Biopython code that builds the backbone (N, CA, C, O; Angstrom):
import numpy as np
from Bio.PDB.StructureBuilder import StructureBuilder

atoms = [
    (1, "UNK", "N", (1.866, -16.317, 12.412)),
    (1, "UNK", "CA", (2.165, -15.436, 11.266)),
    (1, "UNK", "C", (1.091, -15.728, 10.157)),
    (1, "UNK", "O", (0.721, -16.865, 9.865)),
    (2, "UNK", "N", (0.673, -14.672, 9.621)),
    (2, "UNK", "CA", (-0.315, -14.785, 8.461)),
    (2, "UNK", "C", (0.384, -14.977, 7.189)),
    (2, "UNK", "O", (1.508, -14.518, 6.988)),
    (3, "UNK", "N", (-0.296, -15.669, 6.310)),
    (3, "UNK", "CA", (0.393, -15.853, 4.972)),
    (3, "UNK", "C", (-0.096, -14.820, 4.052)),
    (3, "UNK", "O", (-1.194, -14.290, 4.222)),
    (4, "UNK", "N", (0.711, -14.510, 3.052)),
    (4, "UNK", "CA", (0.346, -13.437, 2.044)),
    (4, "UNK", "C", (-0.700, -13.975, 1.177)),
    (4, "UNK", "O", (-0.650, -15.122, 0.731)),
    (5, "UNK", "N", (-1.720, -13.090, 0.916)),
    (5, "UNK", "CA", (-2.710, -13.465, -0.061)),
    (5, "UNK", "C", (-2.081, -13.654, -1.421)),
    (5, "UNK", "O", (-1.144, -12.938, -1.774)),
    (6, "UNK", "N", (-2.566, -14.584, -2.174)),
    (6, "UNK", "CA", (-2.075, -14.787, -3.476)),
    (6, "UNK", "C", (-3.059, -14.052, -4.447)),
    (6, "UNK", "O", (-4.156, -14.549, -4.705)),
    (7, "UNK", "N", (-2.681, -12.953, -4.939)),
    (7, "UNK", "CA", (-3.523, -12.113, -5.716)),
    (7, "UNK", "C", (-3.382, -12.411, -7.183)),
    (7, "UNK", "O", (-2.268, -12.577, -7.679)),
    (8, "UNK", "N", (-4.448, -12.479, -7.861)),
    (8, "UNK", "CA", (-4.443, -12.359, -9.408)),
    (8, "UNK", "C", (-4.670, -10.871, -9.633)),
    (8, "UNK", "O", (-5.191, -10.203, -8.740)),
    (9, "UNK", "N", (-4.324, -10.359, -10.714)),
    (9, "UNK", "CA", (-4.494, -9.034, -11.040)),
    (9, "UNK", "C", (-6.006, -8.647, -10.921)),
    (9, "UNK", "O", (-6.372, -7.622, -10.347)),
    (10, "UNK", "N", (-6.840, -9.525, -11.494)),
    (10, "UNK", "CA", (-8.322, -9.246, -11.408)),
    (10, "UNK", "C", (-8.747, -9.222, -9.976)),
    (10, "UNK", "O", (-9.481, -8.300, -9.619)),
    (11, "UNK", "N", (-8.391, -10.077, -9.163)),
    (11, "UNK", "CA", (-8.836, -10.083, -7.805)),
    (11, "UNK", "C", (-8.285, -8.853, -6.925)),
    (11, "UNK", "O", (-8.956, -8.307, -6.049)),
    (12, "UNK", "N", (-7.007, -8.500, -7.268)),
    (12, "UNK", "CA", (-6.468, -7.303, -6.532)),
    (12, "UNK", "C", (-7.090, -6.056, -6.975)),
    (12, "UNK", "O", (-7.199, -5.138, -6.163)),
    (13, "UNK", "N", (-7.552, -5.908, -8.300)),
    (13, "UNK", "CA", (-8.219, -4.738, -8.733)),
    (13, "UNK", "C", (-9.611, -4.568, -8.137)),
    (13, "UNK", "O", (-10.187, -3.481, -8.202)),
    (14, "UNK", "N", (-10.161, -5.648, -7.550)),
    (14, "UNK", "CA", (-11.471, -5.553, -6.918)),
    (14, "UNK", "C", (-11.435, -5.201, -5.347)),
    (14, "UNK", "O", (-12.455, -5.027, -4.680)),
    (15, "UNK", "N", (-10.156, -5.123, -4.859)),
    (15, "UNK", "CA", (-10.059, -4.818, -3.442)),
    (15, "UNK", "C", (-10.476, -3.420, -3.194)),
    (15, "UNK", "O", (-10.402, -2.606, -4.115)),
    (16, "UNK", "N", (-10.913, -3.073, -2.011)),
    (16, "UNK", "CA", (-11.189, -1.660, -1.682)),
    (16, "UNK", "C", (-9.993, -0.713, -1.813)),
    (16, "UNK", "O", (-10.125, 0.454, -2.182)),
    (17, "UNK", "N", (-8.748, -1.305, -1.475)),
    (17, "UNK", "CA", (-7.577, -0.491, -1.603)),
    (17, "UNK", "C", (-7.315, -0.106, -3.095)),
    (17, "UNK", "O", (-6.964, 1.037, -3.386)),
    (18, "UNK", "N", (-7.483, -1.037, -3.992)),
    (18, "UNK", "CA", (-7.125, -0.781, -5.330)),
    (18, "UNK", "C", (-8.206, 0.253, -5.969)),
    (18, "UNK", "O", (-7.867, 1.171, -6.715)),
    (19, "UNK", "N", (-9.490, 0.003, -5.600)),
    (19, "UNK", "CA", (-10.521, 0.939, -6.037)),
    (19, "UNK", "C", (-10.324, 2.362, -5.689)),
    (19, "UNK", "O", (-10.472, 3.293, -6.480)),
    (20, "UNK", "N", (-9.949, 2.472, -4.341)),
    (20, "UNK", "CA", (-9.627, 3.844, -3.845)),
    (20, "UNK", "C", (-8.437, 4.482, -4.467)),
    (20, "UNK", "O", (-8.430, 5.669, -4.792)),
    (21, "UNK", "N", (-7.324, 3.588, -4.643)),
    (21, "UNK", "CA", (-6.111, 4.116, -5.221)),
    (21, "UNK", "C", (-6.429, 4.577, -6.690)),
    (21, "UNK", "O", (-5.997, 5.663, -7.075)),
    (22, "UNK", "N", (-7.135, 3.818, -7.473)),
    (22, "UNK", "CA", (-7.446, 4.265, -8.844)),
    (22, "UNK", "C", (-8.180, 5.641, -8.843)),
    (22, "UNK", "O", (-7.917, 6.513, -9.671)),
    (23, "UNK", "N", (-9.071, 5.775, -7.912)),
    (23, "UNK", "CA", (-9.901, 6.990, -7.822)),
    (23, "UNK", "C", (-9.011, 8.192, -7.430)),
    (23, "UNK", "O", (-9.091, 9.278, -8.004)),
    (24, "UNK", "N", (-8.170, 7.933, -6.430)),
    (24, "UNK", "CA", (-7.326, 9.090, -5.826)),
    (24, "UNK", "C", (-6.085, 9.371, -6.645)),
    (24, "UNK", "O", (-5.622, 10.511, -6.686)),
    (25, "UNK", "N", (-5.533, 8.359, -7.299)),
    (25, "UNK", "CA", (-4.269, 8.546, -8.045)),
    (25, "UNK", "C", (-4.217, 7.772, -9.343)),
    (25, "UNK", "O", (-3.378, 6.878, -9.462)),
    (26, "UNK", "N", (-5.029, 8.044, -10.294)),
    (26, "UNK", "CA", (-5.113, 7.199, -11.438)),
    (26, "UNK", "C", (-3.834, 7.105, -12.259)),
    (26, "UNK", "O", (-3.567, 6.096, -12.911)),
    (27, "UNK", "N", (-3.036, 8.193, -12.211)),
    (27, "UNK", "CA", (-1.729, 8.187, -12.988)),
    (27, "UNK", "C", (-0.804, 7.095, -12.429)),
    (27, "UNK", "O", (-0.138, 6.417, -13.211)),
    (28, "UNK", "N", (-0.741, 6.908, -11.134)),
    (28, "UNK", "CA", (0.142, 5.976, -10.486)),
    (28, "UNK", "C", (-0.488, 4.592, -10.302)),
    (28, "UNK", "O", (0.187, 3.693, -9.799)),
    (29, "UNK", "N", (-1.670, 4.397, -10.662)),
    (29, "UNK", "CA", (-2.447, 3.192, -10.460)),
    (29, "UNK", "C", (-1.732, 1.957, -10.994)),
    (29, "UNK", "O", (-1.585, 0.982, -10.257)),
    (30, "UNK", "N", (-1.297, 1.961, -12.207)),
    (30, "UNK", "CA", (-0.643, 0.820, -12.802)),
    (30, "UNK", "C", (0.613, 0.422, -12.025)),
    (30, "UNK", "O", (0.858, -0.761, -11.789)),
    (31, "UNK", "N", (1.411, 1.431, -11.628)),
    (31, "UNK", "CA", (2.640, 1.189, -10.819)),
    (31, "UNK", "C", (2.239, 0.530, -9.452)),
    (31, "UNK", "O", (2.855, -0.432, -8.992)),
    (32, "UNK", "N", (1.177, 1.108, -8.843)),
    (32, "UNK", "CA", (0.749, 0.508, -7.575)),
    (32, "UNK", "C", (0.297, -0.951, -7.677)),
    (32, "UNK", "O", (0.577, -1.751, -6.784)),
    (33, "UNK", "N", (-0.362, -1.280, -8.702)),
    (33, "UNK", "CA", (-0.795, -2.623, -8.962)),
    (33, "UNK", "C", (0.374, -3.524, -9.199)),
    (33, "UNK", "O", (0.417, -4.628, -8.655)),
    (34, "UNK", "N", (1.284, -3.117, -9.956)),
    (34, "UNK", "CA", (2.539, -3.849, -10.209)),
    (34, "UNK", "C", (3.277, -4.124, -8.893)),
    (34, "UNK", "O", (3.704, -5.243, -8.609)),
    (35, "UNK", "N", (3.403, -3.076, -8.127)),
    (35, "UNK", "CA", (4.104, -3.416, -6.816)),
    (35, "UNK", "C", (3.327, -4.347, -5.942)),
    (35, "UNK", "O", (3.903, -5.242, -5.325)),
    (36, "UNK", "N", (1.969, -4.154, -5.869)),
    (36, "UNK", "CA", (1.101, -4.964, -5.001)),
    (36, "UNK", "C", (1.090, -6.413, -5.473)),
    (36, "UNK", "O", (0.838, -7.322, -4.682)),
    (37, "UNK", "N", (1.351, -6.625, -6.699)),
    (37, "UNK", "CA", (1.443, -8.063, -7.147)),
    (37, "UNK", "C", (2.726, -8.733, -6.918)),
    (37, "UNK", "O", (2.863, -9.924, -7.195)),
    (38, "UNK", "N", (3.652, -8.040, -6.435)),
    (38, "UNK", "CA", (5.036, -8.653, -6.096)),
    (38, "UNK", "C", (4.814, -9.606, -4.951)),
    (38, "UNK", "O", (4.099, -9.295, -3.999)),
    (39, "UNK", "N", (5.447, -10.804, -5.047)),
    (39, "UNK", "CA", (5.161, -11.810, -4.034)),
    (39, "UNK", "C", (5.882, -11.438, -2.740)),
    (39, "UNK", "O", (5.442, -11.878, -1.678)),
    (40, "UNK", "N", (6.923, -10.685, -2.761)),
    (40, "UNK", "CA", (7.607, -10.313, -1.488)),
    (40, "UNK", "C", (7.784, -8.785, -1.341)),
    (40, "UNK", "O", (8.878, -8.311, -1.036)),
    (41, "UNK", "N", (6.676, -8.008, -1.566)),
    (41, "UNK", "CA", (6.775, -6.564, -1.519)),
    (41, "UNK", "C", (6.996, -6.260, -0.094)),
    (41, "UNK", "O", (6.262, -6.698, 0.791)),
    (42, "UNK", "N", (8.119, -5.429, 0.137)),
    (42, "UNK", "CA", (8.486, -4.934, 1.404)),
    (42, "UNK", "C", (8.162, -3.430, 1.507)),
    (42, "UNK", "O", (8.508, -2.628, 0.639)),
    (43, "UNK", "N", (7.490, -3.102, 2.600)),
    (43, "UNK", "CA", (7.105, -1.681, 2.870)),
    (43, "UNK", "C", (7.638, -1.133, 4.051)),
    (43, "UNK", "O", (8.028, -1.869, 4.958)),
    (44, "UNK", "N", (7.692, 0.201, 4.127)),
    (44, "UNK", "CA", (8.064, 0.982, 5.297)),
    (44, "UNK", "C", (6.836, 1.783, 5.732)),
    (44, "UNK", "O", (6.123, 2.308, 4.876)),
    (45, "UNK", "N", (6.583, 1.887, 6.963)),
    (45, "UNK", "CA", (5.488, 2.636, 7.477)),
    (45, "UNK", "C", (6.125, 3.775, 8.306)),
    (45, "UNK", "O", (6.920, 3.538, 9.216)),
    (46, "UNK", "N", (5.744, 5.011, 7.956)),
    (46, "UNK", "CA", (6.244, 6.142, 8.718)),
    (46, "UNK", "C", (5.289, 7.284, 8.727)),
    (46, "UNK", "O", (4.383, 7.367, 7.897)),
    (47, "UNK", "N", (5.488, 8.161, 9.659)),
    (47, "UNK", "CA", (4.685, 9.245, 9.912)),
    (47, "UNK", "C", (5.227, 10.449, 9.125)),
    (47, "UNK", "O", (6.438, 10.664, 9.079)),
    (48, "UNK", "N", (4.340, 11.224, 8.512)),
    (48, "UNK", "CA", (4.732, 12.379, 7.629)),
    (48, "UNK", "C", (3.728, 13.421, 7.777)),
    (48, "UNK", "O", (2.579, 13.180, 8.147)),
    (49, "UNK", "N", (4.193, 14.662, 7.466)),
    (49, "UNK", "CA", (3.291, 15.820, 7.322)),
    (49, "UNK", "C", (3.500, 16.448, 5.914)),
    (49, "UNK", "O", (3.220, 17.631, 5.719)),
    (50, "UNK", "N", (3.976, 15.675, 4.973)),
    (50, "UNK", "CA", (4.320, 16.220, 3.596)),
    (50, "UNK", "C", (3.100, 16.806, 2.984)),
    (50, "UNK", "O", (3.231, 17.773, 2.234)),
    (51, "UNK", "N", (1.910, 16.307, 3.235)),
    (51, "UNK", "CA", (0.685, 16.931, 2.634)),
    (51, "UNK", "C", (0.100, 18.087, 3.386)),
    (51, "UNK", "O", (-0.891, 18.686, 2.970)),
    (52, "UNK", "N", (0.774, 18.423, 4.593)),
    (52, "UNK", "CA", (0.264, 19.487, 5.405)),
    (52, "UNK", "C", (-0.426, 19.013, 6.670)),
    (52, "UNK", "O", (-0.616, 19.775, 7.618)),
    (53, "UNK", "N", (-0.800, 17.729, 6.670)),
    (53, "UNK", "CA", (-1.395, 17.176, 7.848)),
    (53, "UNK", "C", (-0.746, 15.852, 8.253)),
    (53, "UNK", "O", (-0.296, 15.109, 7.381)),
    (54, "UNK", "N", (-0.686, 15.532, 9.553)),
    (54, "UNK", "CA", (-0.056, 14.297, 9.936)),
    (54, "UNK", "C", (-0.822, 13.049, 9.395)),
    (54, "UNK", "O", (-2.050, 12.966, 9.428)),
    (55, "UNK", "N", (-0.001, 12.093, 8.898)),
    (55, "UNK", "CA", (-0.614, 10.841, 8.330)),
    (55, "UNK", "C", (0.427, 9.773, 8.386)),
    (55, "UNK", "O", (1.610, 10.106, 8.454)),
    (56, "UNK", "N", (0.086, 8.543, 8.363)),
    (56, "UNK", "CA", (0.924, 7.400, 8.284)),
    (56, "UNK", "C", (1.016, 6.877, 6.848)),
    (56, "UNK", "O", (0.004, 6.511, 6.250)),
    (57, "UNK", "N", (2.242, 6.844, 6.295)),
    (57, "UNK", "CA", (2.400, 6.438, 4.916)),
    (57, "UNK", "C", (3.028, 5.086, 4.745)),
    (57, "UNK", "O", (3.982, 4.728, 5.435)),
    (58, "UNK", "N", (2.476, 4.335, 3.810)),
    (58, "UNK", "CA", (3.042, 3.023, 3.505)),
    (58, "UNK", "C", (3.826, 3.184, 2.220)),
    (58, "UNK", "O", (3.277, 3.373, 1.134)),
    (59, "UNK", "N", (5.140, 3.101, 2.394)),
    (59, "UNK", "CA", (6.090, 3.401, 1.183)),
    (59, "UNK", "C", (6.752, 2.015, 0.762)),
    (59, "UNK", "O", (6.973, 1.118, 1.576)),
    (60, "UNK", "N", (7.020, 1.944, -0.475)),
    (60, "UNK", "CA", (7.688, 0.759, -1.035)),
    (60, "UNK", "C", (9.215, 0.875, -0.664)),
    (60, "UNK", "O", (9.874, 1.885, -0.911)),
    (61, "UNK", "N", (9.706, -0.226, -0.061)),
    (61, "UNK", "CA", (10.990, -0.188, 0.421)),
    (61, "UNK", "C", (12.030, 0.133, -0.696)),
    (61, "UNK", "O", (12.940, 0.928, -0.463)),
    (62, "UNK", "N", (11.911, -0.441, -1.830)),
    (62, "UNK", "CA", (12.814, -0.263, -2.877)),
    (62, "UNK", "C", (12.582, 0.964, -3.738)),
    (62, "UNK", "O", (13.324, 1.211, -4.688)),
    (63, "UNK", "N", (11.499, 1.774, -3.392)),
    (63, "UNK", "CA", (11.177, 3.027, -4.108)),
    (63, "UNK", "C", (10.364, 3.898, -2.967)),
    (63, "UNK", "O", (9.149, 4.075, -3.056)),
    (64, "UNK", "N", (11.096, 4.381, -1.971)),
    (64, "UNK", "CA", (10.423, 5.066, -0.896)),
    (64, "UNK", "C", (9.702, 6.331, -1.308)),
    (64, "UNK", "O", (8.913, 6.841, -0.512)),
    (65, "UNK", "N", (9.906, 6.847, -2.439)),
    (65, "UNK", "CA", (9.070, 7.943, -2.831)),
    (65, "UNK", "C", (7.676, 7.590, -3.250)),
    (65, "UNK", "O", (6.773, 8.424, -3.321)),
    (66, "UNK", "N", (7.538, 6.283, -3.531)),
    (66, "UNK", "CA", (6.210, 5.753, -3.928)),
    (66, "UNK", "C", (5.314, 5.376, -2.778)),
    (66, "UNK", "O", (5.689, 4.468, -2.036)),
    (67, "UNK", "N", (4.173, 5.978, -2.556)),
    (67, "UNK", "CA", (3.220, 5.636, -1.522)),
    (67, "UNK", "C", (2.272, 4.690, -2.017)),
    (67, "UNK", "O", (1.675, 4.875, -3.077)),
    (68, "UNK", "N", (2.093, 3.595, -1.231)),
    (68, "UNK", "CA", (1.070, 2.627, -1.604)),
    (68, "UNK", "C", (-0.281, 3.110, -0.956)),
    (68, "UNK", "O", (-1.374, 2.796, -1.427)),
    (69, "UNK", "N", (-0.128, 3.868, 0.123)),
    (69, "UNK", "CA", (-1.340, 4.434, 0.748)),
    (69, "UNK", "C", (-0.941, 5.420, 1.824)),
    (69, "UNK", "O", (0.211, 5.386, 2.256)),
    (70, "UNK", "N", (-1.804, 6.282, 2.277)),
    (70, "UNK", "CA", (-1.568, 7.085, 3.408)),
    (70, "UNK", "C", (-2.853, 6.989, 4.231)),
    (70, "UNK", "O", (-3.942, 7.074, 3.663)),
    (71, "UNK", "N", (-2.759, 6.817, 5.532)),
    (71, "UNK", "CA", (-3.875, 6.627, 6.408)),
    (71, "UNK", "C", (-3.676, 7.448, 7.686)),
    (71, "UNK", "O", (-2.559, 7.874, 7.977)),
    (72, "UNK", "N", (-4.789, 7.679, 8.476)),
    (72, "UNK", "CA", (-4.655, 8.496, 9.638)),
    (72, "UNK", "C", (-3.873, 7.947, 10.865)),
    (72, "UNK", "O", (-3.357, 8.722, 11.670)),
    (73, "UNK", "N", (-3.794, 6.613, 10.994)),
    (73, "UNK", "CA", (-3.155, 6.046, 12.108)),
    (73, "UNK", "C", (-2.155, 4.900, 11.744)),
    (73, "UNK", "O", (-2.275, 4.226, 10.721)),
    (74, "UNK", "N", (-1.185, 4.738, 12.643)),
    (74, "UNK", "CA", (-0.195, 3.618, 12.345)),
    (74, "UNK", "C", (-0.944, 2.291, 12.366)),
    (74, "UNK", "O", (-0.654, 1.417, 11.549)),
    (75, "UNK", "N", (-1.898, 2.117, 13.276)),
    (75, "UNK", "CA", (-2.568, 0.797, 13.330)),
    (75, "UNK", "C", (-3.343, 0.579, 11.987)),
    (75, "UNK", "O", (-3.440, -0.568, 11.549)),
    (76, "UNK", "N", (-3.869, 1.578, 11.353)),
    (76, "UNK", "CA", (-4.587, 1.369, 10.071)),
    (76, "UNK", "C", (-3.593, 1.004, 9.075)),
    (76, "UNK", "O", (-3.850, 0.130, 8.248)),
    (77, "UNK", "N", (-2.387, 1.657, 9.095)),
    (77, "UNK", "CA", (-1.324, 1.340, 8.104)),
    (77, "UNK", "C", (-0.917, -0.173, 8.283)),
    (77, "UNK", "O", (-0.817, -0.909, 7.302)),
    (78, "UNK", "N", (-0.700, -0.586, 9.493)),
    (78, "UNK", "CA", (-0.222, -1.983, 9.698)),
    (78, "UNK", "C", (-1.339, -2.924, 9.336)),
    (78, "UNK", "O", (-1.058, -3.969, 8.750)),
    (79, "UNK", "N", (-2.570, -2.635, 9.636)),
    (79, "UNK", "CA", (-3.706, -3.518, 9.214)),
    (79, "UNK", "C", (-3.855, -3.653, 7.756)),
    (79, "UNK", "O", (-4.079, -4.759, 7.264)),
    (80, "UNK", "N", (-3.743, -2.577, 7.027)),
    (80, "UNK", "CA", (-3.811, -2.621, 5.542)),
    (80, "UNK", "C", (-2.668, -3.389, 4.925)),
    (80, "UNK", "O", (-2.860, -4.174, 3.996)),
    (81, "UNK", "N", (-1.467, -3.156, 5.450)),
    (81, "UNK", "CA", (-0.340, -3.871, 4.996)),
    (81, "UNK", "C", (-0.496, -5.400, 5.142)),
    (81, "UNK", "O", (-0.221, -6.180, 4.230)),
    (82, "UNK", "N", (-0.941, -5.760, 6.314)),
    (82, "UNK", "CA", (-1.181, -7.185, 6.636)),
    (82, "UNK", "C", (-2.306, -7.769, 5.743)),
    (82, "UNK", "O", (-2.205, -8.897, 5.261)),
    (83, "UNK", "N", (-3.365, -6.982, 5.538)),
    (83, "UNK", "CA", (-4.489, -7.532, 4.649)),
    (83, "UNK", "C", (-4.003, -7.737, 3.286)),
    (83, "UNK", "O", (-4.367, -8.730, 2.655)),
    (84, "UNK", "N", (-3.125, -6.782, 2.733)),
    (84, "UNK", "CA", (-2.677, -6.859, 1.510)),
    (84, "UNK", "C", (-1.517, -7.837, 1.297)),
    (84, "UNK", "O", (-1.159, -8.153, 0.162)),
    (85, "UNK", "N", (-0.948, -8.299, 2.384)),
    (85, "UNK", "CA", (0.212, -9.163, 2.282)),
    (85, "UNK", "C", (1.524, -8.543, 2.100)),
    (85, "UNK", "O", (2.484, -9.199, 1.696)),
    (86, "UNK", "N", (1.599, -7.242, 2.398)),
    (86, "UNK", "CA", (2.891, -6.497, 2.278)),
    (86, "UNK", "C", (3.716, -6.696, 3.506)),
    (86, "UNK", "O", (3.197, -6.586, 4.617)),
    (87, "UNK", "N", (5.011, -6.990, 3.349)),
    (87, "UNK", "CA", (5.862, -7.249, 4.574)),
    (87, "UNK", "C", (6.379, -5.922, 5.106)),
    (87, "UNK", "O", (7.061, -5.181, 4.398)),
    (88, "UNK", "N", (6.069, -5.647, 6.284)),
    (88, "UNK", "CA", (6.555, -4.348, 6.991)),
    (88, "UNK", "C", (7.984, -4.652, 7.413)),
    (88, "UNK", "O", (8.259, -5.669, 8.050)),
    (89, "UNK", "N", (8.910, -3.727, 7.035)),
    (89, "UNK", "CA", (10.310, -3.812, 7.474)),
    (89, "UNK", "C", (10.755, -2.560, 8.240)),
    (89, "UNK", "O", (11.904, -2.478, 8.675)),
]
sb = StructureBuilder()
sb.init_structure("model")
sb.init_model(0)
sb.init_chain("A")
sb.init_seg("    ")
for serial, (resi, resn, name, xyz) in enumerate(atoms, 1):
    if name == "N":
        sb.init_residue(resn, " ", resi, " ")
    sb.init_atom(name, np.array(xyz, "f"), 0.0, 1.0, " ", f" {name:<3s}", serial, name[0])
structure = sb.get_structure()
């Protein structure tokens, strides 16, 4: 089992995930950073067509309407979640 990265806010904001999130959803960026800094962030990965095309969404367990990211494959969603230290439930 891998251990969760210990992020400082400064280090987190330098990740490719954070930079892309800020570019794509600047209004939700502060919320995403707050969630990503949680030591035990739990996420759900599911398939959706909400945007009109199929994609795999990483949702916050306690706030499932909030997407941490959306990627084309389940494998990519799992990989990103692991890299970021988010626990998939």
